[in-house]
C-alpha angles and dihedrals in degrees: 000000000000091000091054093047091049092050092049093048090052094046092240096135102069099154143005094263090050089050092050092050091048092050091049092049093046100041106016126097118296125239087257097057120092102205094175091049090051090051092052090056094059115108 
């Protein structure tokens, strides 16, 4: 919630696509995570 409030106060979320990109960058997988590799290890 604090991330969202900070982004709104600083006028960083100007549209829905910008918001979606920001959420993905903030909460999505990092460049170091191998999501497909993790999925292949599930049994």
